[in-house]
C-alpha positions as CSV (number, residue, x, y, z in Angstrom):
1,M,-20.5,-5.1,-49.9
2,K,-21.2,-7.1,-53.0
3,T,-24.9,-8.0,-53.6
4,T,-26.1,-11.1,-55.3
5,M,-29.2,-11.8,-57.2
6,P,-32.3,-12.7,-55.1
7,E,-32.8,-16.4,-54.5
8,C,-35.7,-16.6,-57.0
9,M,-33.2,-15.9,-59.7
10,D,-31.2,-19.0,-58.9
11,Y,-33.4,-21.0,-61.2
12,I,-34.5,-20.7,-64.8
13,M,-38.3,-20.7,-65.4
14,V,-39.4,-23.2,-68.0
15,G,-42.5,-23.0,-70.3
16,E,-42.2,-19.2,-71.0
17,S,-42.7,-18.6,-74.7
18,G,-41.1,-15.9,-76.8
19,D,-39.6,-15.2,-80.2
20,N,-36.1,-16.5,-80.7
21,N,-34.3,-14.0,-83.1
22,S,-30.8,-15.3,-82.5
23,G,-30.8,-19.0,-83.4
24,G,-28.5,-21.5,-81.8
25,N,-28.3,-22.5,-78.1
26,E,-27.6,-20.4,-75.1
27,S,-23.9,-20.1,-74.4
28,E,-22.4,-20.8,-71.0
29,D,-20.0,-17.9,-71.5
30,M,-22.1,-15.6,-69.2
31,G,-23.5,-16.8,-65.9
32,K,-27.2,-16.3,-65.3
33,E,-26.6,-13.6,-62.7
34,E,-24.5,-11.7,-65.2
35,R,-27.1,-12.0,-67.9
36,V,-30.0,-10.8,-65.6
37,R,-27.8,-7.9,-64.6
38,Q,-27.1,-7.0,-68.2
39,V,-30.9,-6.8,-68.8
40,L,-31.4,-4.7,-65.8
41,G,-28.4,-2.6,-66.5
42,L,-29.7,-1.7,-70.0
43,L,-32.9,-0.3,-68.5
44,V,-31.0,1.5,-65.6
45,E,-28.2,3.0,-67.7
46,S,-30.5,4.1,-70.6
47,G,-33.3,5.4,-68.4
48,L,-35.6,4.5,-71.3
49,H,-38.8,2.6,-71.5
50,L,-38.0,-0.4,-73.8
51,P,-39.8,-3.4,-75.2
52,P,-38.2,-6.9,-74.8
53,N,-37.1,-7.0,-78.5
54,V,-35.2,-3.8,-78.2
55,I,-33.7,-4.9,-74.9
56,F,-32.5,-8.1,-76.5
57,H,-31.0,-6.3,-79.6
58,N,-29.0,-3.9,-77.4
59,C,-27.9,-6.7,-75.0
60,K,-26.6,-8.6,-78.0
61,E,-24.8,-5.4,-79.2
62,R,-23.1,-5.3,-75.8
63,G,-21.9,-9.0,-76.1
64,A,-24.8,-10.9,-74.5
65,T,-24.8,-14.6,-75.2
66,F,-28.4,-15.4,-74.5
67,E,-31.5,-15.8,-76.7
68,R,-34.5,-13.6,-77.2
69,R,-36.8,-15.7,-75.2
70,T,-34.5,-15.4,-72.3
71,V,-35.1,-11.7,-72.1
72,N,-38.8,-12.5,-71.4
73,R,-37.9,-14.8,-68.5
74,Y,-35.5,-12.3,-67.0
75,L,-38.0,-9.5,-67.2
76,K,-40.6,-11.6,-65.5
77,E,-38.2,-12.4,-62.7
78,L,-37.1,-8.8,-62.4
79,L,-40.8,-7.7,-62.4
80,Q,-41.6,-10.1,-59.6
81,E,-38.7,-8.7,-57.6
82,G,-39.8,-5.1,-58.1
83,Y,-36.6,-4.1,-60.0
84,V,-38.6,-3.3,-63.3
85,E,-42.2,-2.4,-64.0
86,R,-44.4,-2.3,-67.1
87,V,-45.1,1.1,-68.4
88,D,-48.8,1.9,-68.4
89,G,-50.3,2.8,-71.8
90,T,-47.7,0.9,-73.8
91,D,-47.6,-2.4,-75.5
92,G,-45.2,-4.3,-73.2
93,F,-42.5,-1.6,-72.5
94,Y,-40.5,-1.9,-69.3
95,R,-38.5,0.5,-67.2
96,A,-36.2,0.2,-64.2
97,T,-37.7,1.1,-60.8
98,T,-36.0,3.0,-58.1
99,K,-35.5,-0.4,-56.3
100,G,-33.9,-1.7,-59.5
101,R,-31.6,1.3,-59.8
102,E,-30.5,1.0,-56.2
103,Y,-29.9,-2.7,-56.6
104,Y,-27.9,-2.2,-59.8
105,F,-25.7,0.4,-58.3
106,G,-25.3,-1.5,-55.0
107,D,-27.3,0.8,-52.8
108,E,-30.1,-1.6,-51.8
109,K,-30.4,-2.0,-48.1
């Protein structure tokens, strides 16, 4: 059974600020669901605690077509859904939750 992103991820939040390290406009090459999944996948597959700028850099290395500020929006959405969490005692690092790993691998019930 193929899962889809939660309904709250069907829209793009506006007004979220963040650094833009890439320049240019976001490309339509990747759909939003694929871009959000790439951000979550990086945290799930690496098992690491990462800040948004490192997530952005590594997603770009993997072929991402989105901008730096987009990572902040997607992390906020993933955080609200319980798929990622902020790491206590860090300056803005995130990690995948058990729910996030289950969703990523298609095990969410």
